[in-house]
C-alpha positions in Angstrom: 94.1 32.2 95.4 91.8 29.2 96.2 93.5 26.2 97.3 90.5 23.9 96.4 87.6 23.9 94.0 84.5 25.5 95.6 81.0 25.9 94.3 81.8 29.0 92.2 84.4 27.3 90.3 81.8 24.6 89.3 79.2 27.4 88.5 82.0 28.9 86.2 82.7 25.7 84.6 79.2 24.9 83.8 79.2 28.3 82.1 82.1 27.2 79.9 80.3 23.8 79.3 77.3 25.6 78.3 79.1 27.9 75.8 80.4 24.8 74.2 77.5 23.0 74.1 75.6 25.9 72.3 78.4 26.6 69.8 78.0 22.8 69.0 74.3 23.3 68.6 74.8 26.3 66.2 77.4 24.3 64.2 74.8 21.4 64.1 71.9 23.6 62.9 73.6 25.8 60.4 75.5 22.8 58.9 72.0 21.4 57.9 71.3 24.5 56.2 74.7 25.8 54.4 76.7 22.3 54.6 80.3 22.5 54.3 80.4 26.2 54.8 79.4 26.1 58.4 81.9 23.4 59.1 84.5 25.4 57.4 83.9 28.6 59.3 83.8 26.6 62.5 87.2 25.3 61.7 88.6 28.5 61.2 87.4 29.7 64.6 88.9 26.8 66.2 92.1 27.2 64.4 92.2 30.7 65.5 90.9 30.3 69.1 91.7 26.8 70.2 89.8 23.5 70.6 86.7 23.7 72.7 87.1 21.7 75.9 85.2 18.3 76.2 82.2 19.2 78.4 81.8 15.7 79.8 85.4 15.9 81.4 85.0 16.6 85.1 86.4 20.2 86.3 88.9 18.6 88.7 90.4 16.4 85.9 90.8 19.4 83.4 91.6 22.5 85.4 95.1 23.9 86.1 95.3 23.5 90.0 97.9 25.8 90.4 96.0 28.9 88.5 92.2 28.0 89.1 91.1 31.5 88.7 93.1 32.1 85.7 92.3 29.0 84.1 88.7 29.4 84.5 88.8 33.2 83.3 90.7 32.1 80.3 88.4 29.2 79.2 85.3 31.5 79.6 87.2 34.3 77.2 88.2 31.5 74.7 84.7 29.9 74.5 82.9 33.2 74.2 85.3 34.7 71.6 85.5 31.5 69.5 81.7 31.3 69.3 81.2 34.9 68.5 83.8 34.8 65.8 81.9 31.7 64.3 78.7 33.4 64.5 80.1 36.6 62.9 81.8 34.6 60.0 78.4 33.2 59.4 76.5 36.4 59.2 79.5 38.0 57.2 79.3 35.5 54.5 75.5 36.2 53.9 75.3 32.2 54.0 71.5 32.7 53.6 68.5 33.6 55.6 67.9 30.3 57.1 71.7 30.2 58.3 71.3 33.6 59.9 67.9 32.4 61.5 69.7 29.5 63.0 72.6 31.2 64.3 70.5 33.9 65.9 68.0 31.5 67.6 70.6 29.2 68.9 72.7 32.0 70.2 70.0 32.7 72.7 69.5 30.5 75.8 67.0 30.8 78.8 69.0 30.5 81.7 68.2 29.4 85.2 70.1 28.7 88.3 69.5 24.9 88.0 71.2 23.2 85.4 68.2 20.9 84.5 66.3 24.2 83.4 68.7 25.2 81.0 67.4 25.3 77.4 69.5 26.2 74.5 68.1 27.2 71.1 64.7 28.4 72.8 63.2 31.7 71.9 
């Protein structure tokens, strides 16, 4: 177990932050297309899997210092499953071709090792 936060911990936290940001982008774009349905479906996924973390909170202020690896693994799992459930629900409701296009395009990210080069929603 780690006694302190190292580079890998910040890298994993960045993954969590990006998952939350991408989920918020999908919600924002699909809300423009299907209005309240997107918000309702997202609310269901949040109720089921938990609130997203606030990505602006520094890692050292939010992590369980007694269980660093477990906390990170759990948060990655929660964020991934919540986002996937939201997208699945959007697709299952046949909420329209535009909503499907939004959720598909915003679930793709171009990734780089430099955070400044992350671009969500790009094809």
